[in-house]
Chimera marker file (.cmm) of the C-alpha trace (Angstrom):
<marker_set name="trace">
<marker id="1" x="167.220" y="57.137" z="143.592" r="1" g="1" b="0" radius="0.5"/>
<marker id="2" x="166.899" y="60.844" z="142.741" r="1" g="1" b="0" radius="0.5"/>
<marker id="3" x="170.143" y="60.686" z="140.782" r="1" g="1" b="0" radius="0.5"/>
<marker id="4" x="168.814" y="57.771" z="138.734" r="1" g="1" b="0" radius="0.5"/>
<marker id="5" x="165.618" y="59.649" z="137.847" r="1" g="1" b="0" radius="0.5"/>
<marker id="6" x="167.593" y="62.784" z="137.022" r="1" g="1" b="0" radius="0.5"/>
<marker id="7" x="169.938" y="60.860" z="134.724" r="1" g="1" b="0" radius="0.5"/>
<marker id="8" x="166.996" y="59.106" z="133.039" r="1" g="1" b="0" radius="0.5"/>
<marker id="9" x="165.310" y="62.440" z="132.312" r="1" g="1" b="0" radius="0.5"/>
<marker id="10" x="168.507" y="64.105" z="131.101" r="1" g="1" b="0" radius="0.5"/>
<marker id="11" x="169.319" y="61.177" z="128.817" r="1" g="1" b="0" radius="0.5"/>
<marker id="12" x="165.853" y="61.193" z="127.227" r="1" g="1" b="0" radius="0.5"/>
<marker id="13" x="165.747" y="64.979" z="126.854" r="1" g="1" b="0" radius="0.5"/>
<marker id="14" x="169.132" y="64.856" z="125.122" r="1" g="1" b="0" radius="0.5"/>
<marker id="15" x="168.053" y="61.930" z="122.924" r="1" g="1" b="0" radius="0.5"/>
<marker id="16" x="164.827" y="63.563" z="121.697" r="1" g="1" b="0" radius="0.5"/>
<marker id="17" x="166.772" y="66.743" z="120.890" r="1" g="1" b="0" radius="0.5"/>
<marker id="18" x="169.408" y="64.827" z="118.915" r="1" g="1" b="0" radius="0.5"/>
<marker id="19" x="166.930" y="62.614" z="117.065" r="1" g="1" b="0" radius="0.5"/>
<marker id="20" x="164.678" y="65.539" z="116.187" r="1" g="1" b="0" radius="0.5"/>
<marker id="21" x="167.603" y="67.568" z="114.861" r="1" g="1" b="0" radius="0.5"/>
<marker id="22" x="168.722" y="64.611" z="112.739" r="1" g="1" b="0" radius="0.5"/>
<marker id="23" x="165.156" y="64.213" z="111.424" r="1" g="1" b="0" radius="0.5"/>
<marker id="24" x="164.931" y="67.923" z="110.570" r="1" g="1" b="0" radius="0.5"/>
<marker id="25" x="168.202" y="67.735" z="108.648" r="1" g="1" b="0" radius="0.5"/>
<marker id="26" x="166.522" y="65.289" z="106.250" r="1" g="1" b="0" radius="0.5"/>
<marker id="27" x="164.006" y="68.035" z="105.388" r="1" g="1" b="0" radius="0.5"/>
<marker id="28" x="165.844" y="71.337" z="105.943" r="1" g="1" b="0" radius="0.5"/>
<marker id="29" x="169.315" y="72.834" z="105.723" r="1" g="1" b="0" radius="0.5"/>
<marker id="30" x="170.978" y="73.399" z="109.084" r="1" g="1" b="0" radius="0.5"/>
<marker id="31" x="170.937" y="77.172" z="108.556" r="1" g="1" b="0" radius="0.5"/>
<marker id="32" x="167.119" y="77.087" z="108.383" r="1" g="1" b="0" radius="0.5"/>
<marker id="33" x="166.907" y="75.732" z="111.931" r="1" g="1" b="0" radius="0.5"/>
<marker id="34" x="167.263" y="78.374" z="114.637" r="1" g="1" b="0" radius="0.5"/>
<marker id="35" x="166.879" y="76.242" z="117.756" r="1" g="1" b="0" radius="0.5"/>
<marker id="36" x="166.128" y="72.693" z="118.883" r="1" g="1" b="0" radius="0.5"/>
<marker id="37" x="165.637" y="72.081" z="122.587" r="1" g="1" b="0" radius="0.5"/>
<marker id="38" x="164.647" y="68.867" z="124.363" r="1" g="1" b="0" radius="0.5"/>
<marker id="39" x="162.281" y="69.131" z="127.307" r="1" g="1" b="0" radius="0.5"/>
<marker id="40" x="159.556" y="67.420" z="129.292" r="1" g="1" b="0" radius="0.5"/>
<marker id="41" x="156.179" y="67.562" z="127.586" r="1" g="1" b="0" radius="0.5"/>
<marker id="42" x="152.581" y="67.453" z="128.709" r="1" g="1" b="0" radius="0.5"/>
<marker id="43" x="150.908" y="64.784" z="126.574" r="1" g="1" b="0" radius="0.5"/>
<marker id="44" x="154.185" y="63.217" z="125.463" r="1" g="1" b="0" radius="0.5"/>
<marker id="45" x="156.773" y="62.602" z="128.147" r="1" g="1" b="0" radius="0.5"/>
<marker id="46" x="159.693" y="64.018" z="126.147" r="1" g="1" b="0" radius="0.5"/>
<marker id="47" x="159.392" y="66.546" z="123.336" r="1" g="1" b="0" radius="0.5"/>
<marker id="48" x="161.634" y="68.748" z="121.243" r="1" g="1" b="0" radius="0.5"/>
<marker id="49" x="160.881" y="72.426" z="120.854" r="1" g="1" b="0" radius="0.5"/>
<marker id="50" x="161.877" y="73.692" z="117.398" r="1" g="1" b="0" radius="0.5"/>
<marker id="51" x="162.129" y="77.250" z="116.096" r="1" g="1" b="0" radius="0.5"/>
<marker id="52" x="163.018" y="78.012" z="112.499" r="1" g="1" b="0" radius="0.5"/>
<marker id="53" x="165.092" y="80.983" z="111.317" r="1" g="1" b="0" radius="0.5"/>
<marker id="54" x="162.337" y="82.388" z="109.089" r="1" g="1" b="0" radius="0.5"/>
<marker id="55" x="159.512" y="81.877" z="111.575" r="1" g="1" b="0" radius="0.5"/>
<marker id="56" x="160.912" y="82.722" z="115.008" r="1" g="1" b="0" radius="0.5"/>
<marker id="57" x="157.496" y="83.622" z="116.384" r="1" g="1" b="0" radius="0.5"/>
<marker id="58" x="156.171" y="80.042" z="116.006" r="1" g="1" b="0" radius="0.5"/>
<marker id="59" x="157.161" y="77.229" z="118.343" r="1" g="1" b="0" radius="0.5"/>
<marker id="60" x="156.927" y="73.742" z="116.853" r="1" g="1" b="0" radius="0.5"/>
<marker id="61" x="156.816" y="70.629" z="118.999" r="1" g="1" b="0" radius="0.5"/>
<marker id="62" x="158.060" y="67.219" z="117.920" r="1" g="1" b="0" radius="0.5"/>
<marker id="63" x="157.855" y="63.883" z="119.704" r="1" g="1" b="0" radius="0.5"/>
<marker id="64" x="158.775" y="60.278" z="119.074" r="1" g="1" b="0" radius="0.5"/>
<marker id="65" x="155.845" y="57.973" z="118.353" r="1" g="1" b="0" radius="0.5"/>
<marker id="66" x="156.173" y="54.347" z="117.269" r="1" g="1" b="0" radius="0.5"/>
<marker id="67" x="159.890" y="54.893" z="116.701" r="1" g="1" b="0" radius="0.5"/>
<marker id="68" x="159.458" y="57.923" z="114.425" r="1" g="1" b="0" radius="0.5"/>
<marker id="69" x="159.843" y="61.639" z="115.013" r="1" g="1" b="0" radius="0.5"/>
<marker id="70" x="156.561" y="63.443" z="114.319" r="1" g="1" b="0" radius="0.5"/>
<marker id="71" x="155.336" y="67.005" z="114.584" r="1" g="1" b="0" radius="0.5"/>
<marker id="72" x="152.686" y="67.328" z="117.268" r="1" g="1" b="0" radius="0.5"/>
<marker id="73" x="152.211" y="71.119" z="117.389" r="1" g="1" b="0" radius="0.5"/>
<marker id="74" x="151.032" y="73.053" z="115.523" r="1" g="1" b="0" radius="0.5"/>
<marker id="75" x="148.806" y="70.222" z="114.416" r="1" g="1" b="0" radius="0.5"/>
<marker id="76" x="150.017" y="69.215" z="110.943" r="1" g="1" b="0" radius="0.5"/>
<marker id="77" x="147.792" y="70.527" z="108.170" r="1" g="1" b="0" radius="0.5"/>
<marker id="78" x="146.018" y="73.012" z="110.451" r="1" g="1" b="0" radius="0.5"/>
<marker id="79" x="146.816" y="76.697" z="110.101" r="1" g="1" b="0" radius="0.5"/>
<marker id="80" x="149.141" y="78.536" z="107.790" r="1" g="1" b="0" radius="0.5"/>
<marker id="81" x="152.595" y="77.650" z="109.068" r="1" g="1" b="0" radius="0.5"/>
<marker id="82" x="155.663" y="77.514" z="106.870" r="1" g="1" b="0" radius="0.5"/>
<marker id="83" x="157.119" y="74.353" z="108.374" r="1" g="1" b="0" radius="0.5"/>
<marker id="84" x="154.004" y="72.380" z="109.192" r="1" g="1" b="0" radius="0.5"/>
<marker id="85" x="154.276" y="68.676" z="108.363" r="1" g="1" b="0" radius="0.5"/>
<marker id="86" x="151.482" y="67.255" z="106.265" r="1" g="1" b="0" radius="0.5"/>
<link id1="1" id2="2" r="1" g="1" b="0" radius="0.2"/>
<link id1="2" id2="3" r="1" g="1" b="0" radius="0.2"/>
<link id1="3" id2="4" r="1" g="1" b="0" radius="0.2"/>
<link id1="4" id2="5" r="1" g="1" b="0" radius="0.2"/>
<link id1="5" id2="6" r="1" g="1" b="0" radius="0.2"/>
<link id1="6" id2="7" r="1" g="1" b="0" radius="0.2"/>
<link id1="7" id2="8" r="1" g="1" b="0" radius="0.2"/>
<link id1="8" id2="9" r="1" g="1" b="0" radius="0.2"/>
<link id1="9" id2="10" r="1" g="1" b="0" radius="0.2"/>
<link id1="10" id2="11" r="1" g="1" b="0" radius="0.2"/>
<link id1="11" id2="12" r="1" g="1" b="0" radius="0.2"/>
<link id1="12" id2="13" r="1" g="1" b="0" radius="0.2"/>
<link id1="13" id2="14" r="1" g="1" b="0" radius="0.2"/>
<link id1="14" id2="15" r="1" g="1" b="0" radius="0.2"/>
<link id1="15" id2="16" r="1" g="1" b="0" radius="0.2"/>
<link id1="16" id2="17" r="1" g="1" b="0" radius="0.2"/>
<link id1="17" id2="18" r="1" g="1" b="0" radius="0.2"/>
<link id1="18" id2="19" r="1" g="1" b="0" radius="0.2"/>
<link id1="19" id2="20" r="1" g="1" b="0" radius="0.2"/>
<link id1="20" id2="21" r="1" g="1" b="0" radius="0.2"/>
<link id1="21" id2="22" r="1" g="1" b="0" radius="0.2"/>
<link id1="22" id2="23" r="1" g="1" b="0" radius="0.2"/>
<link id1="23" id2="24" r="1" g="1" b="0" radius="0.2"/>
<link id1="24" id2="25" r="1" g="1" b="0" radius="0.2"/>
<link id1="25" id2="26" r="1" g="1" b="0" radius="0.2"/>
<link id1="26" id2="27" r="1" g="1" b="0" radius="0.2"/>
<link id1="27" id2="28" r="1" g="1" b="0" radius="0.2"/>
<link id1="28" id2="29" r="1" g="1" b="0" radius="0.2"/>
<link id1="29" id2="30" r="1" g="1" b="0" radius="0.2"/>
<link id1="30" id2="31" r="1" g="1" b="0" radius="0.2"/>
<link id1="31" id2="32" r="1" g="1" b="0" radius="0.2"/>
<link id1="32" id2="33" r="1" g="1" b="0" radius="0.2"/>
<link id1="33" id2="34" r="1" g="1" b="0" radius="0.2"/>
<link id1="34" id2="35" r="1" g="1" b="0" radius="0.2"/>
<link id1="35" id2="36" r="1" g="1" b="0" radius="0.2"/>
<link id1="36" id2="37" r="1" g="1" b="0" radius="0.2"/>
<link id1="37" id2="38" r="1" g="1" b="0" radius="0.2"/>
<link id1="38" id2="39" r="1" g="1" b="0" radius="0.2"/>
<link id1="39" id2="40" r="1" g="1" b="0" radius="0.2"/>
<link id1="40" id2="41" r="1" g="1" b="0" radius="0.2"/>
<link id1="41" id2="42" r="1" g="1" b="0" radius="0.2"/>
<link id1="42" id2="43" r="1" g="1" b="0" radius="0.2"/>
<link id1="43" id2="44" r="1" g="1" b="0" radius="0.2"/>
<link id1="44" id2="45" r="1" g="1" b="0" radius="0.2"/>
<link id1="45" id2="46" r="1" g="1" b="0" radius="0.2"/>
<link id1="46" id2="47" r="1" g="1" b="0" radius="0.2"/>
<link id1="47" id2="48" r="1" g="1" b="0" radius="0.2"/>
<link id1="48" id2="49" r="1" g="1" b="0" radius="0.2"/>
<link id1="49" id2="50" r="1" g="1" b="0" radius="0.2"/>
<link id1="50" id2="51" r="1" g="1" b="0" radius="0.2"/>
<link id1="51" id2="52" r="1" g="1" b="0" radius="0.2"/>
<link id1="52" id2="53" r="1" g="1" b="0" radius="0.2"/>
<link id1="53" id2="54" r="1" g="1" b="0" radius="0.2"/>
<link id1="54" id2="55" r="1" g="1" b="0" radius="0.2"/>
<link id1="55" id2="56" r="1" g="1" b="0" radius="0.2"/>
<link id1="56" id2="57" r="1" g="1" b="0" radius="0.2"/>
<link id1="57" id2="58" r="1" g="1" b="0" radius="0.2"/>
<link id1="58" id2="59" r="1" g="1" b="0" radius="0.2"/>
<link id1="59" id2="60" r="1" g="1" b="0" radius="0.2"/>
<link id1="60" id2="61" r="1" g="1" b="0" radius="0.2"/>
<link id1="61" id2="62" r="1" g="1" b="0" radius="0.2"/>
<link id1="62" id2="63" r="1" g="1" b="0" radius="0.2"/>
<link id1="63" id2="64" r="1" g="1" b="0" radius="0.2"/>
<link id1="64" id2="65" r="1" g="1" b="0" radius="0.2"/>
<link id1="65" id2="66" r="1" g="1" b="0" radius="0.2"/>
<link id1="66" id2="67" r="1" g="1" b="0" radius="0.2"/>
<link id1="67" id2="68" r="1" g="1" b="0" radius="0.2"/>
<link id1="68" id2="69" r="1" g="1" b="0" radius="0.2"/>
<link id1="69" id2="70" r="1" g="1" b="0" radius="0.2"/>
<link id1="70" id2="71" r="1" g="1" b="0" radius="0.2"/>
<link id1="71" id2="72" r="1" g="1" b="0" radius="0.2"/>
<link id1="72" id2="73" r="1" g="1" b="0" radius="0.2"/>
<link id1="73" id2="74" r="1" g="1" b="0" radius="0.2"/>
<link id1="74" id2="75" r="1" g="1" b="0" radius="0.2"/>
<link id1="75" id2="76" r="1" g="1" b="0" radius="0.2"/>
<link id1="76" id2="77" r="1" g="1" b="0" radius="0.2"/>
<link id1="77" id2="78" r="1" g="1" b="0" radius="0.2"/>
<link id1="78" id2="79" r="1" g="1" b="0" radius="0.2"/>
<link id1="79" id2="80" r="1" g="1" b="0" radius="0.2"/>
<link id1="80" id2="81" r="1" g="1" b="0" radius="0.2"/>
<link id1="81" id2="82" r="1" g="1" b="0" radius="0.2"/>
<link id1="82" id2="83" r="1" g="1" b="0" radius="0.2"/>
<link id1="83" id2="84" r="1" g="1" b="0" radius="0.2"/>
<link id1="84" id2="85" r="1" g="1" b="0" radius="0.2"/>
<link id1="85" id2="86" r="1" g="1" b="0" radius="0.2"/>
</marker_set>
């Protein structure tokens, strides 16, 4: 049973990372993206952590909602962030 849960988590962490990276490539060049990492979230079960080359001190979080990748942190439109979705 533990193996099944582990594989489920690993699959979904890998999937959110891949899908988020593919989404970001529709908006940015690959050299603008420093890091994309899938992980377990708090409010969302699986999230992707994103750091951009020109803003390495800001951690963005993306999740999948209703079949689409969306930015969940920083809250879009709030604050003065270079890569905030609106």
